[in-house]
N, C-alpha and C positions, 0 to 999 in steps of 0.2 A: 458747321452743322448746328452746334448749340446756339450760336449767334442767330441763326436763321429761325430756330424755334422761338426764341424770345422776341424777335422782330415780328413774326406772325402772331404771337400771343398778344403783343401790345396793340397791333392793328385790330385784332378781333375785339379787344376790350374797348378801344376808342370808337370802334364802329357801333357797338351796342352800348351806348352811354347809360341808358336807363337801367339795363340789366347790371352793368358794372357798378353803378351807384348803389343799387339795392344790395348787391353782394358786399361791397366795401363797408357800407353803413352797418349791415347786420354783423359781419365778421369783426369789424373794429370795435363795436360795442361789447361783443363777447370777449374779445381779446383784452380790452381795457379793463374790464371788471376782473377777469382772470389774472391779469398782470398785477392789478392792485392787491387782490387777495394773496397772490403769490408773495408780494413784497411784505405784506402784513405778517404772513406766516414765517418768512425768512427772518424778518426783524425780531419776532418773538423768540425764535430759537438762536438768535445771535448773541444774547446777553451773556456776558462773562465767559466767553469762549476763548479769550485771548490770554488768560492767566497761565503761567507755566504750571505743569502738572495738575491741571484743573480737575482731572478725574480722581485725584487723591485728596481733594479738599471737601470738607463737609461742614455743615452747620449743625450743631447739636440742639435738638428740640426736646421739649418735655411733653409727656403724655400722662394725663391724670385720668384714672379710671374710677368712676364713682359707682360702679356696679350697675344697678338698674337705671342709674341716672345718666349713663352714657359716657363716652370718651371725649376728652377735651384736649386736643393738641395745642401746643403753645410754642412759638419760636424762641421764647425766652427760657432761661435756665436759672436755677439758684446760684447765687454768687460763689459759694464754696466749691462748686463743681469745677470751676476754672482753676482753683488753687490745687486740686488733687489729681486732675485727669492725666496730666503728663507723668506724674509719679506712679499712678496705678495702672496706666496702659502704656506699655513699652513701645507699642506700634505708633504712638503719636509722636511725630518728630517736631512739630511746632504747634503752638496753641496761641489763640488771641482772644482776650476777653474785651467785650465792648459794652458800653452803656450809652444808648442813644438818647439825645435830648430833643425835645419837640417844642417848637415855637419859643425858643429861648432868646431873650433880649441881649444884643451884643453892642458894645461900645468901646471906643478907644480912650482910655483914661488920660493919656498925655494931651490929647486934643479936646477932651471933653465932648466928643462927637458920637452921637448915637447912630448906629449902623442898621438898626431895624431888627426884626425877629427872623431867626433861621431854624430850620429843621434838619439841616445837614451837618450838625455838630455832634460829636461823640467822644466819650472817654475811650481811650484805647491804649494798649500796651505795645511795646516794641515788636511783639510777635506778629502784629497785623501786617507790617511791612516785610516780614519774612515769608508770610503766606501769600500776600498780594504785593509783589515787588513794584516799586515805582521808580521813575527817574528822579534822582535828587538834584535839584538845582543848587542847593546849599544845605549844609548840615551833615551830621554823622548818623547814618541809619541805625547803628548799634546803640547809641547813647541819647538820641534826640528825645525820646520819651521815657528816659530812665528816671529822671528826677521829678519830684512833685512840682506842680505849677509851671509846667512847660507845655508848649503846643507846637504842632506841625501844621502848616496850612498849605493849600494848593496855590499854584501860580495865579489862577483866576481870582482867588480870594485876596491874594496879595495886591493885584491890580485894583481891586475894589476898595480895600482898606487903606493901602499906602501906595497910591498910583505914582507918586514921585520917587519911590525908592526902588533900588535894585534888590534882588534876593539877598545878596550879601549884606547890604545896608539895613535890611529888615531884621536881621538877627538881633535879639535883645529887646525889640519893641514889644510893648505890652498890649494885650487884648483882654477885655473883661466880659463876663457873661453874668446875667442875673437869672438864677433859677431858684434853688433853695435859699441861697445867699449869694453875695457877689463873689465871683471867683476871678482872680487875675492871674494870667499866665504869660510867660515870655516866649517869644518865637525862637525856636531852636532849629527849625528846618523848614524848607520850602520844597515841595515836590510838584512835578508836572501833573496836569490833569489827565485823566483817562480820555483817549480820543475814540474809544469804541463803546458800544452799548454796554452799560453795566447797571446793576442794582445797588452797587456800593457807592452811593451818591455823596459820601461824606467829603467835606472840604476843610473841616477843622478837626484836628485830632488832639484832644487834651490828654495829657498823660494820665493813665489810670491810677498812677501812684498819688494823684492829687486827692483821691478819696482815701485819705490816710487816717481818719479818725473813726472810731466805732460809731459815733453819733451820725456821721455822714453815711456810713455803710448801712446803718439802720434806716436812715431816711430814704435811701434809694432801694431798700429791700435786698441788700447784698450780704446780710449778716448771718443768715441761717438757711438750712436746707429746706425748710418749709415755706420759704418765700420765693415765688416764681413770678417774675415780672417780664412782660414781653419786650421791654427795653433792654433787658440784660441778656446779651447774646454771647455765644461761644463758638468760635471757628477753630477747626483743627485740620492739620495736614498729616496724613498717615504715610507710612512706608508703602512702597509700590506693591509689596507682597500682601498687603492687608486690603480686604474688600469690605463692603458695607456690612455684610452679615457677621464677619469677625469683629468689626468695631461695635456692632450692636450687642453682641454677646458680652464684650467687655463692659459696655455701658450698663447692661443688666446686672452684672456682678457689682458694679459701683452702687447702683440703686438698692440692691439687696443689703449691702453693707451699711448704708447710711440712713435707710428708712426702716421703721419698725413695721412688722407684719400686723400689728394691732391698730394701725392708723385707719381712719374711716375711709380714705381714698388711697388707692395704690398709685404710686408715682414711679414712672419709668422714663428712660431717655431713649431716643433713637436718632440715628445719623441721617441727615438729609443732604444728598449730593448738591454741590454748588449749582449744577445745571438745572436743578428743580426749583430753586428759590423763586425764579421769575413766574413759576406756575403755582406758587403756594402763597407765601406771605413775604412780601418784600418791604422795602423801606419807603416806598412812594405810593403805596396803595394802587399800583398799576398792574398787579398780578393778573394773568390771563389764564383761563381754563383750557386745558388740552382738549376737552370735549368740544368747547366752543370752536377751537381751531379746526378740529376734524369736521364739524358741521359746516364751517366756512369753506373748507376745501370742497366738500360735496356741493355746496351752493355754486361755487365757481365752476366746477365740472359740469353741473346741470345746465348752467347758462351757456357754457361753451358748446355743449352737446346740442342745445336748441339752435344756436347759430349755425352749427354744422348741418343739422337737419334742414334748416331753411335753405342753405346753399344747395344741398343734394336735391331737395324737392324742386327748387326752381330750375336747376340744371337739367334734371330728367324731364320736367314738364316742357322745357324748350328744346328738347332733343329733336323734335320734328323739323325745327327751323334749320338744323345743321345736318339733316340727313343727306341732302343732295351734295353738300360739301364733302361729306365722308365718302359718298359714292364716287364722286369725281376723283378724289385723291386716291382711292383704291384702284380705280380704273387706270390711273396714271402710274400705278406701281407701288404706292405706299403700303407698307406692311402694317399689321395691326399693332405691333409693339411700338412702331414709330408714331402711330396715331395716339396711342396711350400716352407716350412721352410728351407729345404736343399738347394734349389736353391737360396733363399734369403741370406742364410749364405754364399754361394759362392760369391754372389755379394758383400756382406758386406766385406769379406776378400779382394776382389779386390779393393773396395773403400778405405779401410784402407791403403793398400799398395800404392795406387795412391795418397792418402793424404800425406803419408810420403815422397813419391817421389816429390810431389809438393813443399815441403819446399826448396829443392835444386833449382827447376825451378824458384821459387819466387826470389831467390837471383840472378839468371842469368838474369831474366827480369829486375830487379832493376839496374843491371850493364849496361844493354843495353839501357834502357829507363829511366835512373835516372834523366835526365834533364827535363823530363815531370812530375816528381813527386814532391810533396812538399819537400823543402830542409830539413825541420825539422821532416820529417816522420820517426818515429822509430817503428819498428814492434816487439812487445814483445809477444811471443807465450803464456806467462803465464798471460797476462792481462785478466781481466774478460770477455770483449767482445770476445777475441780470444778463451778462454776456452769454452765459449758458442758455438762458431763456431765449434770447434773440437768435441764437444759432440753431438750437434744436426745435424750438416751437414752430417756426414756419414750415420746416420739413415734415414734422409730425402732423401738423394741421393740414398740410397739402395732401398727404397720404390719406388721412381720415376723410376729408371732404371731397377729394378729387378722384379717388380710385374708382368708386362705383360709377359716377357719371362717365368717366373715361372708358370704363369697360363697356358700358351701355352704348355710348356713341361709336366706339371703335368696332363694335360687334355687328353693325348693320351690313347686310349683304349688298354689294354694289348695285346689282340689277333692281332690287326692290327699293333701295334708297333713292335711286334716280327717278323711279316712278312715284316716289312719295309714299310708298307702302311701308308702314311701320311693322306690320306683322301682328299676329295675335299671340298673346301669351297664354300658355296652357299651364295650369297649376299655380303654385304660389309665386308671386313676383314681389321682391322687396321694394322695388320702385313704386309699384301700384299701392302696396301697403303703406309706404311712407306718405304718398300723396293723399290717400284717402283717410289716413288716421293721424295726420300731423296735429290736428286740433286736440285730439285725445291725448297725444304724447305731450303737447304743450301744457295742458291742464294737469296731467299726472306729474310732470316735472315741477310745475309751480307748487303743487301740493307737497311733494317731497321737500322742495326748497324751504317752504314755510315750516315744515316739521323739523328740519335740521337747524333752522335759525332759532327755533324755540327750545 
């Protein structure tokens, strides 16, 4: 029986080629835009979700209150905070201090070969790999960043700097950076690259202990509580029984202890969950606003609703052409629920064809509007979110677009349908309303779409 439904549905679609083409183009355009927006949103929320115990990881930020001058949040912290936080807050199980370098010149002293400028270099201590575990190809995670002038690099950076060497052979090789002065460090470890979206884009981890003189600490602004630099970052991992509010109360106590009440500006600290970094201040200036994503969601929904309205309007407008078909089938014994299922099957076939067509349209849209999309956006049709989209979306769209036309068509009385009499609607009719006011709905939807985009 089900096979017969699909066979009849396919015959009806191929018989009315123009109608089917209009439906497929309209639905495929709406699906492709919605599918692309869906992937952009899924991509934005996928950053750094693979770390163990990620709900217990926070970045500590600084908030400076100048009174009437306003509040100024900063992802950086004063250097001394990293020295005392684990001592003063028992809930902190691991901490990691970072100092990120920007546009720093890199070269290999042994080969006298300049490797260019990088912005994915950071000073880090061993706590970083305890908070964000990596697969170690070579090296001791406990001691790799313990001594001054040591460095851990990623596998991709090894292939770039020493393509002829294995990870084991790279141990002891020197890399140099030119920033305040020339800093030379020996490779003590090689780790695998992250293979999932992350804002922790660092590929070279110079031991934090390399900043071992007061002169260097003063140069980088790490010497006093009054110096806050956005490059100086602090990550902590807390016990599972500690939430952000408890952590913030502990940070407030630290601020009160180390800052005088007589200072012109009030300085405090607050914990930012790891999941929020991509939506605030990250290390690649690719942060995205949650409000923007909400607006983008509404735009996708509006476009999809317009495509559905077009489908419903065209189907109900062409209902007269199928009235006799309904009359004959009812005369031969078809029940209304069977007719509804038949018309929904036709809609499902249309939606599936439109879904397949939308794959090509997605690539065309990406080529045209690629500059507006995240540079690292990769659309994998076989990913779990996309498989869920492909399974649930056609069924949901079939019900939304097909149920009303199916109810209208299956509701014709056989004797009136065979005579070509559509009957007279009394009172409010949703179908008549949609057909007469579709232009108004289009303009209204377009207006709201522009509002959400802005």
